[in-house]
C-alpha angles and dihedrals in degrees: 000000000000111000117232140165125249086250092061091046089054088050089054089054090052093050089048093055094048091053090048093051092049092050092047093049094046088058099036114147111233111247097011103140093175094057090045090053091047090052093049090053092050087044093054090057094045090048091050095047095048094046093047090048096050093042090047091052091054093046102035115010099046098051088049095048092047088058089056092053105268106146122252087228095062092042087054089052092051090049089051088053088051089054092054090046091049090054092052091045089055090051092051091046090059091046092052090048091055090050093052090054098045106023086205125149088233093057088045087054092051089048089050090054093048095049092046085059092046089048089052098052095035094050090048089052097047092049091051092048094047095049090053105031110026092077088053091052093049097042096047100031090125096047120118088242096056093043089050090050091053093051089054093050088047091061096098134114116265095249091056093043094045089051091048096052094043090053095042093050096044104109096355122156116236089259095051092045092052090051089055101040110032095086093050121074108243097236090054091048092050092055091045092051097036098053106019100032091056094097094056091048091052105036106027111022094059086064087072100038117089091195136043116265126222111283091228103110092210096063093087095052093046089051099045109031 
């Protein structure tokens, strides 16, 4: 199994959602207000996850990485890419809001165009960051700096944490799942997902499911953990 950091696994979740939105918008049924509302709900989660991730990198990851020898100039370049990504994210947010209000094929097309641009700048940034930073995360994974960074990211409420894990693991490969779950005891993760990941499973995950899933709330945990 290919080794990867949790950071790279989160990037994979971002890429998955961008692909999902583009596919859904390309096939959007004109006038379908239910589908428009569903996509808007999924977007709210994605928007929050991506914003929290890149802001957390600036506030938590970069100081830790600088202590490990990553140059300030590189981190400034990555922050500039974050700014470009944030601008594209804002444009896509506006476009999804218009679609939610109108549910028209025209607004779905406009949202598709906006998310295509968001995908372009985001993937460009993720590839740059992974090329430069992923080797540091893997080589220094047991360092005090990386461990302290992980503790800082973990300082969230249970609902936010449960939603994050449910989102990040939804559609993850075995390598991505392992990168996210290996540092968390399975019983703890099962509780987090079972109780606090429920909102994601009920309000967001069905957006990407063509068929109904079993009603037993435990199916998702058994499948992913």
